[in-house]
C-alpha positions in Angstrom: -6.1 19.6 -22.5 -9.3 21.6 -23.1 -11.0 21.6 -19.7 -14.7 22.1 -20.3 -16.2 22.3 -17.2 -17.1 25.7 -15.2 -14.5 26.5 -13.1 -14.0 28.8 -9.9 -13.2 31.8 -11.7 -16.4 32.1 -13.4 -18.4 32.1 -10.4 -19.7 35.5 -9.4 -18.6 34.3 -5.6 -19.1 37.9 -3.9 -21.0 37.6 -0.7 -22.0 33.9 -1.9 -22.1 31.0 0.7 -19.3 28.4 -1.4 -19.0 25.0 -0.4 -15.6 23.9 -0.8 -14.8 20.0 -1.2 -11.2 20.2 0.1 -9.0 17.3 0.5 -7.8 17.5 3.9 -6.9 14.2 4.5 -3.6 14.7 6.2 -1.3 12.6 8.2 -1.4 13.0 11.7 0.8 12.4 14.6 0.6 12.9 18.1 -2.7 15.2 17.3 -1.0 17.6 15.0 -0.4 17.8 11.4 2.7 16.1 10.2 2.6 17.2 6.3 0.6 20.2 5.4 1.2 19.6 1.8 -2.6 19.2 0.7 -3.2 22.2 3.2 -1.1 23.9 0.8 -2.5 22.9 -2.4 -6.0 23.5 -1.5 -4.7 27.6 -0.9 -5.2 29.5 -4.5 -8.6 28.3 -4.7 -9.6 29.3 -0.8 -7.6 32.6 -1.1 -9.3 33.2 -4.7 -12.7 33.0 -3.2 -11.8 34.9 0.5 -10.2 37.4 -1.9 -13.6 38.0 -3.5 -15.6 37.9 0.1 -17.0 34.5 -0.5 -18.6 32.9 2.7 -16.4 29.7 2.7 -17.2 26.6 3.8 -14.8 24.0 3.3 -15.5 20.3 3.8 -13.3 17.1 3.8 -13.1 13.8 5.1 -9.9 12.4 6.9 -9.3 9.0 7.1 -11.5 5.9 7.6 -13.8 6.7 10.2 -16.6 4.1 8.7 -19.5 6.2 9.2 -18.8 6.7 13.5 -17.6 10.1 14.9 -13.8 8.8 15.7 -12.0 11.8 17.8 -8.7 10.9 16.6 -9.6 11.2 13.0 -11.4 15.1 13.8 -10.3 17.9 11.6 -9.9 19.9 14.4 -5.6 19.9 14.2 -6.1 21.3 10.8 -7.4 25.0 11.7 -4.2 26.0 13.4 -2.0 25.1 10.5 -4.7 26.7 7.8 -5.1 29.6 9.7 -1.7 30.5 9.6 -1.2 29.5 6.1 -4.2 31.8 5.4 -3.2 34.6 7.5 -6.9 34.7 8.9 -8.7 33.0 11.3 -10.6 29.9 10.2 -13.6 28.8 12.5 -14.4 25.0 12.9 -17.9 23.8 13.0 -18.8 20.6 15.4 -20.4 19.0 12.4 -21.0 19.2 8.8 -24.7 19.1 9.2 -27.3 20.1 11.7 -28.6 23.1 13.3 -25.5 24.0 14.9 -23.8 23.9 11.8 -26.9 26.0 10.4 -26.2 28.6 12.8 -22.5 28.7 12.5 -23.1 29.1 8.6 -25.4 32.0 9.2 -22.9 33.7 11.3 -20.1 33.8 8.9 -19.1 37.4 7.5 -17.9 38.2 3.5 -14.4 36.8 3.7 -14.7 34.6 6.1 -14.4 30.5 6.1 -16.0 27.9 8.6 -14.4 24.2 8.3 -16.7 21.4 8.8 -16.0 18.4 10.9 -14.8 15.3 8.9 -17.6 14.3 6.5 -17.1 10.4 6.8 -18.4 10.6 10.4 -21.4 10.1 8.6 -22.0 6.9 6.9 -24.3 8.6 4.2 -21.4 10.7 3.0 -19.7 7.3 1.4 -23.0 5.9 0.5 -24.0 9.2 -1.6 -27.3 9.5 -0.3 -29.4 11.7 -1.4 -30.7 13.4 1.7 -27.4 13.9 3.0 -26.1 15.4 -0.1 -29.3 18.0 0.0 -28.6 18.9 3.7 -24.9 19.4 2.7 -25.7 21.5 -0.1 -28.6 23.6 1.7 -25.4 25.3 3.4 -24.7 27.0 0.5 -25.2 28.8 -2.7 -22.4 27.6 -5.0 -20.3 24.2 -4.9 -16.5 23.7 -5.5 -14.5 20.6 -5.9 -11.2 21.3 -5.5 -10.4 17.7 -3.7 -9.1 15.7 -6.9 -7.5 13.0 -4.4 -11.3 12.1 -4.1 -12.8 13.0 -7.3 -12.9 8.7 -8.2 -15.5 8.9 -5.3 -19.2 9.1 -6.0 -19.8 10.2 -2.6 -22.4 13.0 -1.3 -19.9 15.5 -1.1 -18.4 15.1 -4.3 -21.2 14.0 -6.7 -24.6 13.8 -4.8 -24.4 17.6 -3.8 -23.8 18.9 -7.3 -27.5 17.5 -7.9 -28.6 20.6 -5.4 -26.7 23.4 -6.4 -27.2 26.1 -8.7 -23.7 25.6 -10.1 -20.8 23.5 -9.3 -17.3 24.1 -10.3 -13.6 22.9 -10.5 -11.3 24.5 -8.0 -7.9 25.6 -9.5 -6.3 22.6 -7.8 -8.4 20.0 -9.6 -8.5 21.8 -12.7 -4.8 22.2 -13.0 -4.9 18.2 -12.1 -7.0 17.2 -15.2 -5.3 19.4 -17.7 -1.6 18.2 -16.5 -2.6 14.4 -16.5 -5.0 14.9 -19.6 -1.4 15.8 -21.4 -0.4 12.0 -20.4 -3.5 10.4 -21.3 -4.1 12.5 -24.8 -1.4 14.9 -26.1 1.7 13.2 -24.7 5.3 13.9 -26.9 7.4 10.9 -27.4 9.1 9.0 -26.3 7.2 8.4 -23.5 8.4 6.7 -20.5 6.3 5.2 -17.6 8.2 4.4 -14.3 6.2 2.3 -12.0 7.1 1.5 -8.6 5.4 1.0 -5.0 4.6 -2.1 -3.4 1.4 -3.5 -5.1 0.8 -4.9 -8.4 -3.0 -4.7 -7.6 -3.0 -1.0 -7.7 -2.0 -0.6 -11.1 -3.0 -3.5 -13.2 -5.9 -1.3 -15.1 -3.4 1.8 -15.5 -0.6 -1.0 -17.1 -3.2 -2.0 -19.6 -4.1 1.2 -20.9 -0.2 2.6 -20.8 0.5 -0.6 -23.3 0.1 1.0 -27.0 0.8 4.8 -25.5 4.5 4.6 -23.7 7.6 3.8 -25.3 9.1 1.9 -22.4 8.0 1.0 -18.8 10.3 0.8 -15.8 9.2 -1.3 -12.8 10.9 -1.0 -9.5 9.9 -1.1 -5.9 8.2 -4.4 -4.5 5.8 -5.0 -7.4 8.9 -5.8 -9.6 9.1 -8.9 -7.5 5.7 -10.2 -8.5 7.0 -9.5 -12.4 10.1 -11.7 -11.6 8.1 -14.4 -10.0 6.0 -14.6 -13.3 9.1 -14.8 -15.3 10.6 -17.9 -13.1 13.5 -15.9 -11.5 14.5 -16.7 -7.6 13.1 -13.2 -5.5 14.6 -14.9 -1.9 11.9 -13.3 1.0 10.8 -10.6 -1.0 7.0 -9.6 -1.2 5.1 -11.4 -3.9 1.7 -10.9 -4.9 1.0 -14.6 -5.2 -2.9 -14.0 -6.9 -1.3 -11.6 -9.1 1.6 -13.4 -10.7 -1.0 -14.8 -13.6 -1.5 -11.0 -14.5 2.0 -9.8 -14.4 2.4 -12.8 -16.9 -0.2 -11.7 -19.1 1.3 -7.9 -19.0 4.8 -9.0 -20.0 3.1 -10.4 -22.7 1.0 -7.9 -24.1 4.2 -5.7 -23.8 6.5 -7.6 -25.7 3.7 -8.1 -28.4 2.8 -4.6 -28.5 6.9 -3.6 -29.1 6.8 -1.7 -25.4 10.0 -2.2 -23.7 9.4 -3.1 -20.2 12.7 -3.6 -18.1 12.6 -5.0 -15.0 15.3 -4.4 -12.2 18.9 -6.3 -13.4 20.2 -6.2 -10.0 18.9 -5.2 -6.3 20.2 -4.1 -2.8 19.1 -6.9 -0.5 19.1 -7.6 3.3 18.1 -10.3 5.6 15.5 -7.8 6.6 13.6 -4.3 6.1 14.8 -3.2 9.6 17.5 -0.2 9.6 20.8 -1.2 10.5 20.4 -4.9 8.8 23.5 -5.5 6.7 22.6 -4.9 2.9 24.7 -5.5 -0.5 24.2 -5.3 -4.2 23.6 -8.3 -5.8 25.5 -9.0 -9.0 22.7 -9.9 -11.1 18.9 -10.2 -11.0 18.6 -13.2 -8.9 17.8 -12.5 -5.1 19.3 -15.3 -3.4 17.3 -17.3 -0.5 16.3 -15.4 2.8 17.2 -12.1 1.6 14.7 -9.3 1.0 15.0 -6.7 -2.2 15.0 -3.1 -0.4 15.8 -1.3 -3.5 17.0 -1.1 -7.1 20.7 -1.7 -7.6 23.5 0.7 -8.9 23.4 -1.5 -12.7 19.2 -0.9 -12.9 20.0 2.9 -11.9 22.1 3.1 -15.0 19.7 1.2 -16.7 16.7 3.4 -15.8 18.8 6.6 -16.5 19.2 5.5 -20.1 15.9 4.9 -20.8 14.7 8.4 -19.2 17.5 10.4 -21.1 15.8 10.5 -24.3 12.4 10.9 -23.1 10.0 13.8 -23.7 7.0 12.5 -21.3 7.8 10.6 -18.1 4.8 9.5 -15.8 6.3 8.3 -12.5 4.2 6.6 -9.5 5.5 4.5 -6.8 9.2 4.6 -5.1 11.8 2.6 -6.2 12.3 0.9 -3.1 11.7 1.5 0.7 12.8 4.9 0.6 11.7 5.9 4.2 14.8 3.9 5.3 18.4 4.9 4.3 20.3 3.9 2.4 17.4 2.0 0.4 16.0 5.9 -0.8 19.0 5.8 -3.6 17.2 4.2 -6.2 14.4 6.9 -6.2 16.8 9.6 -5.7 18.7 8.5 -8.8 15.4 8.5 -11.0 14.2 11.4 -9.7 17.6 13.1 -10.7 17.6 11.1 -14.1 14.0 13.0 -14.9 15.6 16.6 -13.8 18.2 15.9 -16.4 16.3 15.4 -18.7 14.2 18.2 -18.8 11.1 16.7 -19.8 7.3 17.0 -19.1 7.0 15.1 -15.8 4.0 14.0 -13.9 4.3 12.0 -10.5 1.3 10.3 -9.5 0.0 11.1 -6.0 -0.3 9.1 -2.8 3.3 7.0 -1.8 4.7 8.9 -4.8 3.9 12.3 -3.9 5.1 11.4 0.0 8.3 10.1 -1.3 9.3 13.1 -3.6 8.3 15.5 -0.4 10.3 13.4 2.0 13.2 13.4 0.0 12.5 16.9 -0.9 12.9 16.7 -5.0 9.0 17.9 -5.8 11.0 20.9 -7.9 12.6 18.1 -10.3 8.9 17.7 -11.5 6.5 19.5 -14.0 3.9 18.1 -11.8 3.0 16.6 -8.6 0.0 15.1 -8.3 -2.2 15.1 -4.9 -4.4 12.5 -6.0 -2.9 8.6 -5.6 -6.0 6.2 -6.7 -7.6 9.6 -8.9 -4.6 9.9 -10.7 -4.2 6.2 -11.8 -7.9 5.8 -12.4 -8.0 8.9 -14.3 -4.6 7.7 -16.4 -6.2 4.1 -16.7 -9.0 5.8 -18.7 -11.6 6.0 -16.3 -13.8 9.4 -16.0 -14.0 10.4 -12.9 -17.6 11.0 -11.1 -16.7 14.2 -9.3 -15.6 15.7 -12.5 -18.7 14.8 -14.5 -20.7 15.9 -12.0 -19.7 19.3 -12.7 -21.6 22.2 -14.1 -20.3 23.0 -18.0 -18.5 25.9 -18.5 -20.7 28.0 -20.5 -23.9 26.7 -18.8 -25.3 24.4 -16.4 -25.7 21.5 -18.3 -23.0 18.6 -17.5 
């Protein structure tokens, strides 16, 4: 995909104050960063700017504090791990706007970095408030958006701020995300197979409608498969079903059939009385799930079916684990699909969110061409939505959007 927006590489950042919107919405455990994947993903852009002696002002949200200061959602725990990854000291501001923050920015020397406090401690951030946007912009000379995971949000630090700076550019992470996902949206090779899992059909309705007519096959696993099975009148035992989405699932099944797209549901399952670790589980003989049992993974026959569908693919998009991957042995379906994609040697992209978490937890990231950092953003982009955070950036070759 031809990326038509200004890149951080195009900026004359030497000595300039550069506001970088990053995605440090990391999981915390006992006050420490539990997974530094998103910190590592930001390094190329941050190192590029620091290497050019820019004064870097990094900003992010963390969690959903709903416009209030919540100590447990402070970005403070990020400072230590980020400093270690960058091999230089990162300063922490007490807020993201205000006189104290402005003083910290004035004290920044060339090649130094300041991390602002959680943007969502202010309700104006999610409201895309013009005044708040202007206060953020006043901290810097230039703006860089490297938070692909927030690019689908029209928030002050993502969209509003671009109205108040001379140039707004894409960071290296955001640029790569758009280029990789753009290949799926605009220039994929066939056969194209989509593997969809996870818990909710709701999250993927628009995506599935957009994929029909573009893909050759859709493989559905995870808890969302049970809603589709319910739409077919198949018994699903005590498995999770989104009752208000059964009719939507039925329409998707009909559309796929009309379009000649092979939509494959599990032909067997691994089930247990409950998802608790240690509960006795077994593989079913066919697609039916008996009363009182919960589907927790795709079964061995389904793994072979999915392997066969993936083997000839030239393009694969995967979003959502195929089972309760956090609890062994219900990670076997997810592992089997990852192995099939690896063996196919195809162009492969994993959607963000739970998908990326599953791949990282199972140490399978190297199996894929690209693992996206954006959950909702990647789904919306592939559903055909033009992301507000990307639209707001300056065009390459000029300041016009």
